[in-house]
C-alpha positions as CSV (number, residue, x, y, z in Angstrom):
1,D,55.3,-100.1,11.2
2,S,54.1,-103.4,10.0
3,E,55.9,-105.4,7.4
4,P,53.5,-106.8,4.8
5,F,55.9,-109.4,3.4
6,L,56.1,-111.3,6.7
7,P,53.1,-113.3,8.1
8,Q,51.3,-111.3,10.8
9,D,48.9,-112.3,13.6
10,D,45.6,-110.5,14.4
11,K,47.4,-107.6,16.2
12,G,49.7,-106.9,13.3
13,D,52.7,-108.4,15.0
14,I,55.0,-110.6,13.0
15,S,54.4,-114.3,13.8
16,K,57.1,-116.7,14.9
17,E,56.8,-118.4,11.5
18,G,57.5,-115.1,9.8
19,I,60.6,-114.5,11.9
20,R,61.9,-118.0,11.3
21,G,61.3,-117.6,7.6
22,A,63.2,-114.3,7.6
23,L,66.1,-115.8,9.5
24,F,66.2,-118.8,7.2
25,W,66.5,-116.5,4.2
26,L,69.2,-114.5,5.9
27,F,71.1,-117.7,6.6
28,A,70.6,-118.9,3.0
29,I,71.9,-115.7,1.5
30,A,74.8,-115.5,3.8
31,L,75.8,-119.1,3.1
32,L,75.5,-118.6,-0.7
33,I,77.7,-115.5,-0.6
34,R,80.4,-117.4,1.5
35,L,80.3,-120.5,-0.6
36,W,80.6,-118.5,-3.8
37,F,83.5,-116.5,-2.4
38,C,85.4,-119.6,-1.1
39,F,84.7,-122.0,-3.9
40,F,83.8,-120.2,-7.1
41,H,85.5,-116.8,-6.9
42,S,88.9,-116.5,-8.7
43,H,90.9,-115.2,-5.8
44,V,94.0,-117.1,-4.4
45,N,93.0,-119.4,-1.6
46,A,94.9,-118.4,1.6
47,Y,93.6,-121.4,3.6
48,A,97.0,-122.4,5.0
49,G,98.6,-118.9,5.0
50,F,100.1,-117.0,7.9
51,D,98.9,-118.2,11.4
52,A,96.8,-121.0,9.8
53,V,99.9,-123.2,9.5
54,G,100.1,-123.5,13.3
55,Y,96.5,-124.5,13.6
56,I,96.7,-127.0,10.8
57,N,99.9,-128.6,12.4
58,A,98.2,-128.7,15.8
59,A,95.2,-130.4,14.3
60,K,97.5,-132.9,12.6
61,A,99.3,-133.6,15.9
62,I,96.0,-134.2,17.8
63,F,94.7,-136.5,15.0
64,E,97.9,-138.5,15.1
65,L,97.3,-139.4,18.7
66,N,95.0,-142.1,17.2
67,T,98.1,-143.8,15.8
68,L,99.6,-144.4,19.2
69,P,99.2,-147.8,20.8
70,A,96.6,-148.4,23.5
71,S,99.5,-148.9,26.0
72,F,100.4,-145.2,25.5
73,A,97.5,-144.1,27.8
74,K,98.7,-146.6,30.5
75,D,102.2,-145.3,30.2
76,C,101.0,-141.7,30.5
77,L,99.1,-142.6,33.7
78,A,102.1,-144.3,35.1
79,T,104.2,-141.2,34.3
80,L,101.7,-138.9,36.0
81,T,101.6,-141.1,39.1
82,G,105.4,-141.4,39.3
83,S,105.4,-145.2,38.9
84,A,106.9,-145.2,35.4
85,S,110.5,-146.2,34.6
86,A,112.9,-143.6,33.3
87,L,112.8,-145.2,29.8
88,T,109.0,-145.0,29.8
89,V,109.0,-141.4,30.8
90,T,111.5,-140.6,28.0
91,G,109.3,-142.4,25.5
92,I,106.3,-140.5,26.6
93,H,108.1,-137.2,26.3
94,D,109.4,-138.1,22.8
95,K,105.8,-138.9,21.7
96,L,104.3,-135.8,23.2
97,I,106.8,-133.5,21.6
98,A,104.6,-133.7,18.5
99,L,101.9,-131.9,20.5
100,E,104.0,-128.8,20.8
101,P,101.9,-126.9,18.2
102,V,98.9,-127.5,20.4
103,M,100.6,-125.7,23.3
104,L,101.0,-122.6,21.1
105,S,97.5,-122.6,19.5
106,G,95.3,-124.2,22.1
107,P,93.2,-127.3,21.4
108,S,89.7,-125.9,20.6
109,Y,90.1,-124.7,17.0
110,P,92.4,-127.6,15.9
111,I,89.8,-130.0,17.3
112,F,87.2,-128.1,15.2
113,L,89.3,-128.6,12.1
114,I,89.4,-132.4,12.8
115,L,85.7,-132.5,13.5
116,T,84.9,-131.0,10.1
117,N,85.7,-134.5,8.7
118,I,83.0,-136.2,10.8
119,L,80.2,-135.8,8.2
120,T,82.3,-137.4,5.5
121,I,83.7,-140.1,7.9
122,S,87.2,-139.5,6.6
123,P,90.5,-139.1,8.4
124,Y,91.9,-135.6,8.9
125,D,94.1,-134.5,6.1
126,P,96.0,-131.2,6.5
127,A,96.0,-130.7,2.8
128,D,92.2,-131.0,2.4
129,W,90.9,-127.5,2.8
130,V,87.4,-128.1,1.3
131,K,85.7,-129.6,4.4
132,P,87.0,-127.1,6.9
133,V,86.2,-124.2,4.6
134,A,82.7,-125.5,4.0
135,A,82.2,-125.9,7.7
136,Q,83.4,-122.4,8.3
137,C,81.0,-121.1,5.6
138,M,78.2,-122.8,7.5
139,I,79.0,-121.5,11.0
140,S,79.6,-118.0,9.6
141,A,76.1,-118.0,8.0
142,V,74.7,-119.3,11.4
143,T,76.6,-116.4,13.1
144,V,74.7,-113.9,10.9
145,V,71.5,-115.4,12.1
146,F,72.7,-115.1,15.8
147,I,73.7,-111.4,15.2
148,A,70.2,-110.7,13.7
149,A,68.5,-112.5,16.6
150,I,70.7,-110.7,19.2
151,G,70.0,-107.3,17.6
152,R,66.2,-108.0,17.7
153,Q,66.4,-109.2,21.3
154,L,68.4,-106.3,22.6
155,F,66.8,-103.5,20.5
156,D,64.0,-104.2,18.0
157,R,63.1,-106.0,14.8
158,K,64.5,-103.3,12.5
159,T,67.9,-103.2,14.4
160,G,68.1,-107.0,14.2
161,A,67.3,-107.0,10.5
162,M,69.9,-104.3,9.8
163,A,72.6,-106.0,11.9
164,G,71.9,-109.3,10.1
165,A,72.0,-107.6,6.7
166,I,75.3,-105.9,7.5
167,A,76.8,-109.2,8.9
168,T,75.7,-111.0,5.7
169,I,77.9,-108.8,3.4
170,Y,80.6,-107.7,5.9
171,P,83.8,-108.6,4.0
172,P,86.0,-109.9,6.9
173,F,83.2,-112.4,7.8
174,I,83.2,-113.6,4.2
175,I,87.0,-113.6,3.6
176,N,87.9,-115.3,6.9
177,C,85.7,-118.3,6.0
178,G,88.4,-119.4,3.6
179,R,91.3,-119.3,6.1
180,A,92.3,-121.8,8.8
181,C,92.4,-119.0,11.4
182,T,90.2,-118.8,14.5
183,E,88.2,-115.6,13.7
184,T,85.2,-117.3,12.2
185,F,85.1,-120.0,14.9
186,A,85.6,-117.5,17.7
187,V,82.9,-115.1,16.4
188,F,80.5,-118.0,16.1
189,L,81.1,-119.1,19.7
190,L,80.8,-115.5,21.0
191,C,77.5,-115.0,19.2
192,L,76.2,-118.4,20.2
193,F,76.9,-117.9,23.9
194,S,75.6,-114.3,23.8
195,Y,72.4,-115.5,22.3
196,I,72.1,-118.2,24.9
197,F,72.8,-115.7,27.7
198,L,70.2,-113.3,26.4
């Protein structure tokens, strides 16, 4: 039952270093597959296709809140407390109408799209698909590691290894990395919280 390619302790159990090493290689292989598919394969990029347009527009609307003057927050507070003039309330409503896409999509995934620009310290650009896709490749590869770790925790080492291997090459996990849709992000969060719970 022992696996000779992983470091083992005196009892023949796989050491923590061996498990970490196996998870690192699982992550690296999953990441390479996703990066290859999204950046080097000849398929048509569907980053902004279908439902993705709504999420991209919502991210743009959230990002553009930065362009509003500082007095906007004061006007919002006055509107909420009922002390704003009718003209101020109308102005607030006109400015907030741009957030309508956020009402349809919810804020979490659009905020993730904006945050993908943090490492490059650049403003959010709806036409720039490289940073969000690279970030999704990364979190999808981390998801593979969580799936393997959850399988190991719930069942055994072999189940975790098999679950991780299947998740590494599972086509929807790979394909969805290149789309601005919530699947990759949602599966990552589900696996993260499941792992923490376990």
